[in-house]
OpenMM code with the backbone's topology and positions (N, CA, C; nanometers):
from openmm import Vec3, app, unit

residues = "UNK UNK UNK UNK UNK UNK UNK UNK UNK UNK UNK UNK UNK UNK UNK UNK UNK UNK UNK UNK UNK UNK UNK UNK UNK UNK UNK UNK UNK UNK UNK UNK UNK UNK UNK UNK UNK UNK UNK UNK UNK UNK UNK UNK UNK UNK UNK UNK UNK UNK UNK UNK UNK UNK UNK UNK UNK UNK UNK UNK UNK UNK UNK UNK UNK UNK UNK UNK UNK UNK UNK UNK UNK UNK UNK UNK UNK UNK UNK UNK UNK UNK UNK UNK UNK UNK UNK UNK UNK UNK UNK UNK UNK UNK UNK UNK UNK UNK UNK UNK UNK UNK UNK UNK UNK UNK UNK UNK UNK UNK UNK UNK UNK UNK UNK UNK UNK UNK UNK UNK UNK UNK UNK UNK UNK UNK UNK UNK UNK UNK UNK UNK UNK UNK UNK UNK UNK UNK UNK UNK UNK UNK UNK UNK UNK UNK UNK UNK UNK UNK UNK UNK UNK UNK UNK UNK UNK UNK UNK UNK UNK UNK UNK UNK UNK UNK UNK UNK UNK UNK UNK".split()
positions = [
    Vec3(5.6706, 3.7165, 7.7754),
    Vec3(5.6053, 3.6670, 7.6545),
    Vec3(5.5041, 3.7686, 7.6021),
    Vec3(5.4553, 3.8539, 7.6916),
    Vec3(5.3547, 3.9526, 7.6515),
    Vec3(5.4064, 4.0432, 7.5402),
    Vec3(5.5346, 4.0833, 7.5526),
    Vec3(5.5925, 4.1701, 7.4490),
    Vec3(5.5934, 4.0995, 7.3133),
    Vec3(5.6242, 3.9696, 7.3144),
    Vec3(5.6276, 3.8946, 7.1888),
    Vec3(5.4878, 3.8755, 7.1308),
    Vec3(5.3888, 3.8623, 7.2173),
    Vec3(5.2507, 3.8509, 7.1691),
    Vec3(5.2088, 3.9821, 7.1031),
    Vec3(5.2467, 4.0943, 7.1643),
    Vec3(5.2172, 4.2251, 7.1040),
    Vec3(5.2894, 4.2400, 6.9703),
    Vec3(5.4160, 4.1986, 6.9677),
    Vec3(5.4931, 4.2058, 6.8429),
    Vec3(5.4292, 4.1193, 6.7358),
    Vec3(5.3905, 3.9989, 6.7737),
    Vec3(5.3256, 3.9077, 6.6798),
    Vec3(5.1976, 3.9688, 6.6240),
    Vec3(5.1180, 4.0292, 6.7105),
    Vec3(4.9934, 4.0927, 6.6658),
    Vec3(5.0229, 4.2066, 6.5687),
    Vec3(5.1276, 4.2845, 6.5967),
    Vec3(5.1643, 4.3941, 6.5057),
    Vec3(5.2133, 4.3414, 6.3711),
    Vec3(5.2937, 4.2362, 6.3750),
    Vec3(5.3434, 4.1761, 6.2502),
    Vec3(5.2266, 4.1229, 6.1678),
    Vec3(5.1363, 4.0520, 6.2318),
    Vec3(5.0199, 3.9985, 6.1602),
    Vec3(4.9318, 4.1109, 6.1061),
    Vec3(4.9167, 4.2185, 6.1820),
    Vec3(4.8382, 4.3330, 6.1342),
    Vec3(4.9052, 4.3972, 6.0136),
    Vec3(5.0388, 4.4033, 6.0155),
    Vec3(5.1098, 4.4612, 5.9014),
    Vec3(5.0967, 4.3701, 5.7792),
    Vec3(5.0987, 4.2399, 5.8012),
    Vec3(5.0757, 4.1461, 5.6901),
    Vec3(4.9366, 4.1698, 5.6309),
    Vec3(4.8378, 4.1863, 5.7180),
    Vec3(4.7002, 4.2099, 5.6722),
    Vec3(4.6881, 4.3423, 5.5984),
    Vec3(4.7663, 4.4418, 5.6385),
    Vec3(4.7588, 4.5708, 5.5689),
    Vec3(4.8224, 4.5641, 5.4306),
    Vec3(4.9147, 4.4700, 5.4115),
    Vec3(4.9768, 4.4513, 5.2802),
    Vec3(4.8969, 4.3580, 5.1905),
    Vec3(4.8139, 4.2752, 5.2508),
    Vec3(4.7409, 4.1733, 5.1762),
    Vec3(4.5946, 4.1743, 5.2215),
    Vec3(4.5058, 4.2287, 5.1388),
    Vec3(4.3657, 4.2379, 5.1808),
    Vec3(4.2995, 4.1017, 5.2031),
    Vec3(4.3577, 3.9937, 5.1525),
    Vec3(4.3001, 3.8602, 5.1705),
    Vec3(4.3669, 3.7837, 5.2840),
    Vec3(4.4552, 3.8502, 5.3568),
    Vec3(4.5221, 3.7854, 5.4697),
    Vec3(4.4174, 3.7557, 5.5769),
    Vec3(4.4154, 3.6336, 5.6297),
    Vec3(4.3108, 3.5983, 5.7271),
    Vec3(4.3275, 3.6726, 5.8598),
    Vec3(4.2166, 3.6909, 5.9272),
    Vec3(4.2188, 3.7512, 6.0598),
    Vec3(4.2685, 3.6436, 6.1567),
    Vec3(4.3872, 3.6610, 6.2169),
    Vec3(4.4445, 3.5526, 6.2970),
    Vec3(4.3729, 3.5329, 6.4306),
    Vec3(4.3657, 3.4080, 6.4703),
    Vec3(4.3083, 3.3748, 6.6015),
    Vec3(4.4139, 3.4017, 6.7089),
    Vec3(4.3713, 3.3964, 6.8329),
    Vec3(4.4646, 3.4172, 6.9440),
    Vec3(4.5722, 3.3086, 6.9443),
    Vec3(4.5353, 3.1873, 6.9072),
    Vec3(4.6314, 3.0767, 6.9025),
    Vec3(4.7404, 3.1032, 6.7987),
    Vec3(4.7020, 3.1592, 6.6846),
    Vec3(4.8013, 3.1909, 6.5804),
    Vec3(4.8940, 3.3011, 6.6296),
    Vec3(4.8388, 3.4028, 6.6928),
    Vec3(4.9212, 3.5122, 6.7457),
    Vec3(5.0237, 3.4565, 6.8439),
    Vec3(4.9808, 3.3675, 6.9316),
    Vec3(5.0715, 3.3086, 7.0306),
    Vec3(5.1753, 3.2191, 6.9630),
    Vec3(5.1341, 3.1411, 6.8653),
    Vec3(5.2279, 3.0534, 6.7940),
    Vec3(5.3361, 3.1347, 6.7231),
    Vec3(5.2957, 3.2429, 6.6568),
    Vec3(5.3930, 3.3288, 6.5901),
    Vec3(5.4843, 3.3939, 6.6943),
    Vec3(5.4288, 3.4329, 6.8083),
    Vec3(5.5076, 3.4954, 6.9149),
    Vec3(5.6167, 3.4005, 6.9646),
    Vec3(5.5846, 3.2723, 6.9742),
    Vec3(5.6837, 3.1746, 7.0192),
    Vec3(5.8012, 3.1669, 6.9228),
    Vec3(5.7735, 3.1726, 6.7940),
    Vec3(5.8808, 3.1710, 6.6937),
    Vec3(5.9621, 3.2996, 6.7023),
    Vec3(5.8952, 3.4123, 6.7115),
    Vec3(5.9641, 3.5411, 6.7168),
    Vec3(6.0515, 3.5529, 6.8413),
    Vec3(6.0078, 3.4962, 6.9525),
    Vec3(6.0828, 3.5056, 7.0784),
    Vec3(6.2188, 3.4372, 7.0692),
    Vec3(6.2312, 3.3380, 6.9836),
    Vec3(6.3585, 3.2660, 6.9696),
    Vec3(6.4444, 3.3199, 6.8557),
    Vec3(6.3997, 3.4250, 6.7893),
    Vec3(6.4686, 3.4741, 6.6696),
    Vec3(6.5844, 3.5689, 6.6976),
    Vec3(6.5945, 3.6237, 6.8174),
    Vec3(6.6947, 3.7257, 6.8517),
    Vec3(6.6780, 3.8532, 6.7703),
    Vec3(6.5604, 3.8758, 6.7168),
    Vec3(6.5309, 3.9993, 6.6448),
    Vec3(6.4385, 4.0851, 6.7307),
    Vec3(6.4404, 4.2133, 6.7041),
    Vec3(6.3523, 4.3042, 6.7773),
    Vec3(6.2223, 4.3225, 6.6998),
    Vec3(6.1299, 4.3897, 6.7633),
    Vec3(6.0025, 4.4225, 6.6978),
    Vec3(6.0287, 4.4996, 6.5683),
    Vec3(6.1205, 4.5960, 6.5745),
    Vec3(6.1514, 4.6774, 6.4560),
    Vec3(6.2046, 4.5915, 6.3421),
    Vec3(6.2922, 4.4961, 6.3762),
    Vec3(6.3484, 4.4070, 6.2743),
    Vec3(6.2395, 4.3219, 6.2098),
    Vec3(6.1504, 4.2698, 6.2918),
    Vec3(6.0430, 4.1844, 6.2394),
    Vec3(5.9462, 4.2636, 6.1519),
    Vec3(5.9138, 4.3852, 6.1919),
    Vec3(5.8255, 4.4685, 6.1085),
    Vec3(5.8952, 4.5061, 5.9776),
    Vec3(6.0260, 4.5308, 5.9846),
    Vec3(6.1017, 4.5562, 5.8612),
    Vec3(6.1040, 4.4306, 5.7742),
    Vec3(6.1017, 4.3137, 5.8387),
    Vec3(6.0960, 4.1876, 5.7649),
    Vec3(5.9668, 4.1729, 5.6862),
    Vec3(5.8564, 4.2196, 5.7433),
    Vec3(5.7276, 4.2159, 5.6716),
    Vec3(5.7363, 4.3044, 5.5477),
    Vec3(5.7892, 4.4243, 5.5651),
    Vec3(5.8026, 4.5169, 5.4519),
    Vec3(5.8875, 4.4549, 5.3420),
    Vec3(6.0017, 4.3971, 5.3809),
    Vec3(6.0915, 4.3367, 5.2826),
    Vec3(6.0252, 4.2169, 5.2156),
    Vec3(5.9554, 4.1361, 5.2927),
    Vec3(5.8903, 4.0169, 5.2368),
    Vec3(5.7915, 4.0554, 5.1278),
    Vec3(5.7056, 4.1512, 5.1565),
    Vec3(5.6050, 4.1902, 5.0572),
    Vec3(5.6665, 4.2670, 4.9408),
    Vec3(5.7826, 4.3266, 4.9613),
    Vec3(5.8496, 4.3981, 4.8536),
    Vec3(5.9224, 4.3016, 4.7598),
    Vec3(5.9777, 4.1931, 4.8141),
    Vec3(6.0635, 4.1062, 4.7330),
    Vec3(5.9977, 3.9766, 4.6860),
    Vec3(5.8966, 3.9309, 4.7558),
    Vec3(5.8339, 3.8032, 4.7186),
    Vec3(5.7364, 3.8220, 4.6025),
    Vec3(5.7094, 3.7117, 4.5346),
    Vec3(5.6170, 3.7136, 4.4212),
    Vec3(5.4729, 3.7333, 4.4671),
    Vec3(5.3876, 3.7662, 4.3719),
    Vec3(5.2448, 3.7795, 4.3985),
    Vec3(5.1920, 3.6488, 4.4560),
    Vec3(5.1038, 3.6592, 4.5514),
    Vec3(5.0475, 3.5402, 4.6134),
    Vec3(5.1268, 3.4916, 4.7331),
    Vec3(5.2262, 3.5659, 4.7737),
    Vec3(5.3099, 3.5290, 4.8880),
    Vec3(5.2240, 3.5128, 5.0129),
    Vec3(5.2449, 3.4051, 5.0833),
    Vec3(5.1749, 3.3791, 5.2092),
    Vec3(5.2804, 3.3673, 5.3194),
    Vec3(5.2899, 3.4678, 5.4051),
    Vec3(5.3959, 3.4663, 5.5066),
    Vec3(5.3722, 3.3645, 5.6176),
    Vec3(5.4799, 3.3097, 5.6634),
    Vec3(5.4825, 3.2264, 5.7829),
    Vec3(5.5841, 3.2911, 5.8772),
    Vec3(5.5793, 3.2608, 6.0050),
    Vec3(5.6704, 3.3300, 6.0967),
    Vec3(5.8181, 3.3114, 6.0607),
    Vec3(5.8555, 3.1930, 6.0150),
    Vec3(5.9956, 3.1694, 5.9789),
    Vec3(6.0387, 3.2569, 5.8619),
    Vec3(5.9496, 3.2787, 5.7647),
    Vec3(5.9871, 3.3639, 5.6515),
    Vec3(5.9969, 3.5101, 5.6941),
    Vec3(5.9147, 3.5523, 5.7893),
    Vec3(5.9247, 3.6895, 5.8405),
    Vec3(6.0570, 3.7068, 5.9144),
    Vec3(6.0971, 3.6066, 5.9916),
    Vec3(6.2262, 3.6107, 6.0611),
    Vec3(6.3393, 3.6188, 5.9589),
    Vec3(6.3316, 3.5353, 5.8550),
    Vec3(6.4348, 3.5354, 5.7503),
    Vec3(6.4442, 3.6728, 5.6850),
    Vec3(6.3315, 3.7303, 5.6501),
    Vec3(6.3309, 3.8620, 5.5866),
    Vec3(6.3733, 3.9716, 5.6849),
    Vec3(6.3406, 3.9557, 5.8123),
    Vec3(6.3839, 4.0519, 5.9141),
    Vec3(6.5351, 4.0556, 5.9260),
    Vec3(6.5968, 3.9381, 5.9279),
    Vec3(6.7437, 3.9312, 5.9332),
    Vec3(6.8052, 3.9908, 5.8071),
    Vec3(6.7502, 3.9552, 5.6938),
    Vec3(6.8028, 4.0068, 5.5668),
    Vec3(6.7905, 4.1588, 5.5612),
    Vec3(6.6792, 4.2119, 5.6066),
    Vec3(6.6587, 4.3569, 5.6075),
    Vec3(6.7611, 4.4257, 5.6965),
    Vec3(6.7867, 4.3675, 5.8124),
    Vec3(6.8841, 4.4224, 5.9072),
    Vec3(7.0228, 4.4288, 5.8427),
    Vec3(7.0663, 4.3182, 5.7819),
    Vec3(7.1995, 4.3146, 5.7234),
    Vec3(7.2090, 4.3983, 5.5956),
    Vec3(7.1019, 4.4076, 5.5195),
    Vec3(7.1017, 4.4963, 5.4028),
    Vec3(7.1174, 4.6415, 5.4462),
    Vec3(7.0494, 4.6780, 5.5526),
    Vec3(7.0602, 4.8151, 5.6034),
    Vec3(7.2032, 4.8462, 5.6451),
    Vec3(7.2690, 4.7513, 5.7104),
    Vec3(7.4088, 4.7720, 5.7497),
    Vec3(7.4993, 4.7801, 5.6275),
    Vec3(7.4762, 4.6943, 5.5295),
    Vec3(7.5600, 4.6928, 5.4095),
    Vec3(7.5454, 4.8207, 5.3282),
    Vec3(7.4294, 4.8845, 5.3357),
    Vec3(7.4052, 5.0060, 5.2579),
    Vec3(7.4537, 5.1330, 5.3260),
    Vec3(7.5143, 5.1202, 5.4433),
    Vec3(7.5651, 5.2390, 5.5120),
    Vec3(7.6833, 5.2975, 5.4358),
    Vec3(7.6912, 5.4302, 5.4274),
    Vec3(7.8095, 5.4906, 5.3660),
    Vec3(7.9334, 5.4656, 5.4533),
    Vec3(8.0497, 5.4730, 5.3921),
    Vec3(8.1744, 5.4440, 5.4627),
    Vec3(8.1939, 5.5317, 5.5863),
    Vec3(8.1544, 5.6597, 5.5776),
    Vec3(8.1728, 5.7499, 5.6922),
    Vec3(8.0904, 5.7015, 5.8118),
    Vec3(7.9678, 5.6590, 5.7848),
    Vec3(7.8807, 5.6112, 5.8933),
    Vec3(7.9349, 5.4805, 5.9519),
    Vec3(7.9867, 5.3966, 5.8646),
    Vec3(8.0442, 5.2696, 5.9103),
    Vec3(8.1666, 5.2958, 5.9994),
    Vec3(8.2479, 5.3941, 5.9581),
    Vec3(8.3661, 5.4301, 6.0363),
    Vec3(8.3258, 5.4879, 6.1724),
    Vec3(8.2247, 5.5734, 6.1732),
    Vec3(8.1793, 5.6296, 6.3008),
    Vec3(8.1187, 5.5205, 6.3892),
    Vec3(8.0571, 5.4219, 6.3265),
    Vec3(8.0012, 5.3092, 6.4007),
    Vec3(8.1135, 5.2306, 6.4686),
    Vec3(8.2226, 5.2077, 6.3978),
    Vec3(8.3363, 5.1359, 6.4555),
    Vec3(8.4000, 5.2158, 6.5687),
    Vec3(8.4140, 5.3477, 6.5494),
    Vec3(8.4683, 5.4330, 6.6560),
    Vec3(8.3819, 5.4240, 6.7808),
    Vec3(8.2519, 5.4293, 6.7621),
    Vec3(8.1598, 5.4229, 6.8759),
    Vec3(8.1691, 5.2871, 6.9455),
    Vec3(8.1814, 5.1802, 6.8688),
    Vec3(8.1929, 5.0468, 6.9289),
    Vec3(8.3205, 5.0365, 7.0121),
    Vec3(8.4306, 5.0896, 6.9596),
    Vec3(8.5566, 5.0860, 7.0344),
    Vec3(8.5483, 5.1720, 7.1603),
    Vec3(8.4800, 5.2849, 7.1516),
    Vec3(8.4616, 5.3704, 7.2694),
    Vec3(8.3798, 5.2970, 7.3758),
    Vec3(8.2774, 5.2255, 7.3339),
    Vec3(8.1971, 5.1480, 7.4291),
    Vec3(8.2808, 5.0387, 7.4948),
    Vec3(8.3679, 4.9756, 7.4172),
    Vec3(8.4540, 4.8722, 7.4741),
    Vec3(8.5504, 4.9323, 7.5762),
    Vec3(8.5960, 5.0548, 7.5501),
    Vec3(8.6863, 5.1212, 7.6449),
    Vec3(8.6193, 5.1484, 7.7789),
    Vec3(8.4886, 5.1633, 7.7806),
    Vec3(8.4200, 5.1870, 7.9083),
    Vec3(8.3688, 5.0568, 7.9706),
    Vec3(8.4082, 4.9433, 7.9127),
    Vec3(8.3779, 4.8152, 7.9747),
    Vec3(8.2640, 4.7352, 7.9149),
    Vec3(8.2051, 4.7813, 7.8065),
    Vec3(8.0988, 4.7041, 7.7405),
    Vec3(8.1659, 4.5928, 7.6595),
    Vec3(8.1139, 4.4722, 7.6691),
    Vec3(8.1705, 4.3587, 7.5969),
    Vec3(8.1566, 4.3798, 7.4456),
    Vec3(8.2549, 4.3340, 7.3660),
    Vec3(8.2517, 4.3584, 7.2213),
    Vec3(8.1209, 4.3221, 7.1509),
    Vec3(8.0621, 4.2028, 7.1730),
    Vec3(7.9368, 4.1744, 7.1013),
    Vec3(7.8252, 4.2731, 7.1366),
    Vec3(7.8184, 4.3096, 7.2648),
    Vec3(7.7153, 4.4045, 7.3079),
    Vec3(7.7412, 4.5440, 7.2518),
    Vec3(7.8692, 4.5829, 7.2469),
    Vec3(7.9049, 4.7147, 7.1933),
    Vec3(7.8668, 4.7245, 7.0459),
    Vec3(7.8981, 4.6208, 6.9697),
    Vec3(7.8649, 4.6224, 6.8266),
    Vec3(7.7137, 4.6220, 6.8048),
    Vec3(7.6435, 4.5408, 6.8824),
    Vec3(7.4979, 4.5362, 6.8698),
    Vec3(7.4379, 4.6728, 6.9030),
    Vec3(7.4889, 4.7366, 7.0069),
    Vec3(7.4385, 4.8674, 7.0501),
    Vec3(7.4549, 4.9713, 6.9383),
    Vec3(7.5765, 4.9832, 6.8840),
    Vec3(7.5988, 5.0875, 6.7827),
    Vec3(7.5275, 5.0561, 6.6521),
    Vec3(7.5162, 4.9301, 6.6168),
    Vec3(7.4424, 4.8958, 6.4943),
    Vec3(7.2968, 4.9387, 6.5051),
    Vec3(7.2377, 4.9122, 6.6193),
    Vec3(7.0969, 4.9485, 6.6375),
    Vec3(7.0807, 5.1004, 6.6342),
    Vec3(7.1715, 5.1725, 6.6987),
    Vec3(7.1639, 5.3187, 6.7007),
    Vec3(7.1819, 5.3743, 6.5596),
    Vec3(7.2818, 5.3254, 6.4884),
    Vec3(7.3128, 5.3795, 6.3550),
    Vec3(7.1987, 5.3521, 6.2571),
    Vec3(7.1226, 5.2447, 6.2809),
    Vec3(7.0088, 5.2127, 6.1944),
    Vec3(6.8801, 5.2804, 6.2405),
    Vec3(6.8904, 5.3607, 6.3478),
    Vec3(6.7730, 5.4322, 6.3969),
    Vec3(6.6768, 5.3434, 6.4737),
    Vec3(6.7288, 5.2366, 6.5296),
    Vec3(6.6445, 5.1434, 6.6039),
    Vec3(6.6731, 5.1536, 6.7535),
    Vec3(6.5906, 5.0929, 6.8317),
    Vec3(6.6046, 5.0968, 6.9769),
    Vec3(6.7262, 5.0151, 7.0199),
    Vec3(6.8146, 5.0729, 7.1033),
    Vec3(6.9313, 4.9961, 7.1482),
    Vec3(6.8896, 4.8834, 7.2423),
    Vec3(6.9714, 4.7784, 7.2508),
    Vec3(6.9349, 4.6639, 7.3343),
    Vec3(6.9449, 4.6915, 7.4848),
    Vec3(7.0148, 4.7984, 7.5222),
    Vec3(7.0270, 4.8371, 7.6629),
    Vec3(7.0549, 4.9867, 7.6680),
    Vec3(7.0392, 5.0431, 7.7862),
    Vec3(7.0651, 5.1857, 7.8055),
    Vec3(7.1952, 5.2022, 7.8834),
    Vec3(7.2740, 5.3021, 7.8450),
    Vec3(7.3952, 5.3338, 7.9198),
    Vec3(7.3567, 5.4101, 8.0462),
    Vec3(7.4355, 5.3911, 8.1509),
    Vec3(7.4138, 5.4709, 8.2713),
    Vec3(7.4611, 5.6129, 8.2424),
    Vec3(7.4289, 5.7055, 8.3296),
    Vec3(7.4711, 5.8447, 8.3107),
    Vec3(7.6232, 5.8526, 8.3065),
    Vec3(7.6895, 5.7806, 8.3950),
    Vec3(7.8362, 5.7799, 8.3985),
    Vec3(7.8928, 5.7217, 8.2695),
    Vec3(7.8376, 5.6100, 8.2254),
    Vec3(7.8841, 5.5489, 8.1006),
    Vec3(7.8638, 5.6433, 7.9833),
    Vec3(7.7497, 5.7100, 7.9803),
    Vec3(7.7192, 5.8034, 7.8717),
    Vec3(7.8224, 5.9162, 7.8680),
    Vec3(7.8579, 5.9705, 7.9845),
    Vec3(7.9577, 6.0782, 7.9907),
    Vec3(8.0944, 6.0292, 7.9441),
    Vec3(8.1365, 5.9128, 7.9931),
    Vec3(8.2649, 5.8556, 7.9512),
    Vec3(8.2663, 5.8297, 7.8010),
    Vec3(8.1588, 5.7736, 7.7522),
    Vec3(8.1457, 5.7420, 7.6101),
    Vec3(8.1612, 5.8686, 7.5257),
    Vec3(8.0920, 5.9739, 7.5631),
    Vec3(8.0992, 6.1000, 7.4880),
    Vec3(8.2394, 6.1610, 7.4950),
    Vec3(8.3056, 6.1508, 7.6106),
    Vec3(8.4426, 6.2021, 7.6233),
    Vec3(8.5375, 6.1274, 7.5300),
    Vec3(8.5264, 5.9962, 7.5287),
    Vec3(8.6140, 5.9148, 7.4437),
    Vec3(8.5889, 5.9463, 7.2966),
    Vec3(8.4621, 5.9580, 7.2582),
    Vec3(8.4312, 5.9922, 7.1187),
    Vec3(8.4863, 6.1296, 7.0825),
    Vec3(8.4760, 6.2262, 7.1739),
    Vec3(8.5287, 6.3607, 7.1480),
    Vec3(8.6805, 6.3558, 7.1304),
    Vec3(8.7479, 6.2770, 7.2136),
    Vec3(8.8933, 6.2618, 7.1999),
    Vec3(8.9287, 6.2014, 7.0643),
    Vec3(8.8550, 6.0987, 7.0257),
    Vec3(8.8812, 6.0337, 6.8963),
    Vec3(8.8599, 6.1312, 6.7802),
    Vec3(8.7552, 6.2118, 6.7885),
    Vec3(8.7288, 6.3103, 6.6829),
    Vec3(8.8393, 6.4152, 6.6787),
    Vec3(8.8871, 6.4582, 6.7957),
    Vec3(8.9949, 6.5572, 6.8010),
    Vec3(9.1221, 6.5013, 6.7379),
    Vec3(9.1515, 6.3765, 6.7664),
    Vec3(9.2708, 6.3137, 6.7085),
    Vec3(9.2568, 6.3026, 6.5572),
    Vec3(9.1392, 6.2657, 6.5111),
    Vec3(9.1171, 6.2525, 6.3662),
    Vec3(9.1276, 6.3862, 6.2939),
    Vec3(9.0942, 6.4946, 6.3638),
    Vec3(9.0964, 6.6253, 6.2979),
    Vec3(9.2369, 6.6832, 6.2890),
    Vec3(9.3335, 6.6249, 6.3603),
    Vec3(9.4711, 6.6731, 6.3530),
    Vec3(9.5307, 6.6381, 6.2171),
    Vec3(9.6160, 6.7275, 6.1650),
    Vec3(9.6812, 6.6937, 6.0382),
    Vec3(9.7801, 6.5794, 6.0612),
    Vec3(9.7990, 6.4961, 5.9624),
    Vec3(9.8918, 6.3844, 5.9800),
    Vec3(10.0348, 6.4354, 5.9964),
    Vec3(10.1090, 6.3725, 6.0844),
    Vec3(10.2486, 6.4099, 6.1049),
    Vec3(10.3319, 6.3419, 5.9975),
    Vec3(10.4282, 6.4161, 5.9420),
    Vec3(10.5153, 6.3512, 5.8432),
    Vec3(10.6014, 6.2462, 5.9134),
    Vec3(10.6221, 6.1379, 5.8464),
    Vec3(10.6981, 6.0272, 5.9016),
    Vec3(10.8441, 6.0435, 5.8651),
    Vec3(10.9316, 6.0399, 5.9634),
    Vec3(11.0752, 6.0477, 5.9381),
    Vec3(11.1295, 5.9057, 5.9403),
    Vec3(11.1370, 5.8453, 5.8239),
    Vec3(11.1821, 5.7065, 5.8154),
    Vec3(11.3333, 5.6948, 5.8115),
    Vec3(11.4032, 5.8081, 5.8022),
    Vec3(11.5490, 5.8010, 5.7943),
    Vec3(11.6083, 5.7428, 5.9218),
    Vec3(11.5394, 5.7602, 6.0351),
    Vec3(11.5915, 5.7076, 6.1606),
    Vec3(11.5182, 5.5810, 6.2036),
    Vec3(11.4300, 5.5340, 6.1225),
    Vec3(11.3512, 5.4172, 6.1601),
    Vec3(11.4328, 5.2887, 6.1533),
    Vec3(11.5256, 5.2827, 6.0613),
    Vec3(11.6064, 5.1620, 6.0444),
    Vec3(11.7532, 5.1979, 6.0584),
    Vec3(11.8262, 5.1171, 6.1275),
    Vec3(11.9696, 5.1379, 6.1402),
    Vec3(12.0371, 5.0364, 6.0501),
    Vec3(12.1141, 5.0870, 5.9592),
    Vec3(12.1811, 4.9993, 5.8642),
    Vec3(12.3058, 4.9423, 5.9299),
    Vec3(12.3166, 4.8123, 5.9254),
    Vec3(12.4321, 4.7460, 5.9847),
    Vec3(12.5358, 4.7255, 5.8754),
    Vec3(12.6517, 4.7876, 5.8944),
    Vec3(12.7617, 4.7691, 5.7990),
    Vec3(12.8440, 4.6499, 5.8455),
    Vec3(12.9247, 4.5920, 5.7567),
    Vec3(13.0031, 4.4739, 5.7956),
    Vec3(13.0920, 4.4993, 5.9175),
    Vec3(13.1518, 4.6176, 5.9286),
    Vec3(13.2389, 4.6438, 6.0440),
    Vec3(13.1570, 4.6553, 6.1719),
    Vec3(13.0373, 4.7149, 6.1635),
    Vec3(12.9522, 4.7265, 6.2819),
    Vec3(12.9007, 4.5891, 6.3239),
    Vec3(12.8762, 4.5020, 6.2272),
    Vec3(12.8288, 4.3678, 6.2584),
    Vec3(12.9371, 4.2895, 6.3309),
    Vec3(13.0618, 4.3040, 6.2875),
    Vec3(13.1729, 4.2344, 6.3527),
    Vec3(13.1920, 4.2863, 6.4944),
    Vec3(13.1782, 4.4193, 6.5123),
    Vec3(13.1913, 4.4786, 6.6460),
    Vec3(13.0798, 4.4290, 6.7377),
    Vec3(12.9610, 4.4122, 6.6841),
    Vec3(12.8464, 4.3699, 6.7641),
    Vec3(12.8611, 4.2258, 6.8116),
    Vec3(12.9319, 4.1408, 6.7327),
    Vec3(12.9478, 4.0009, 6.7701),
    Vec3(13.0543, 3.9834, 6.8777),
    Vec3(13.1481, 4.0736, 6.8832),
    Vec3(13.2567, 4.0559, 6.9808),
    Vec3(13.2254, 4.1118, 7.1160),
] * unit.nanometer
topology = app.Topology()
chain = topology.addChain("A")
for resn in residues:
    res = topology.addResidue(resn, chain)
    for name in ("N", "CA", "C"):
        topology.addAtom(name, app.Element.getBySymbol(name[0]), res)
């Protein structure tokens, strides 16, 4: 809970830096906000980005509550992902698939690469062995992508059945 109390204090301090009339929160308020943040599944970075987004998008006189900071934190996270260029999104998918190949579960793999691609702290650290395997798989994928496409010979892809061949096949 200590980490969430620190996060709550930072979020409240950032609110105060955006709003000179923001009240100085008591310890009880810091703890109450921390309890909400702890159940949000967002990181400190996401919540601080939520403060920035809240003060950027809300009308004058906005008074933040922990739920609105969580809402803005989630929105900021998904906006950042939506604004990624296609190349970055493609590399993110390649990295997620590489992580799955080394045994990371799909939800964890996607969460890991999203956080990395957004410049945020990953939810877990890879072991040295996992890191080496991951880099090897990514290098293989890049090598395959750099190869020129092979022309497709569709002339042998389908065998045309003529009426006489069909009769022979039935007998």
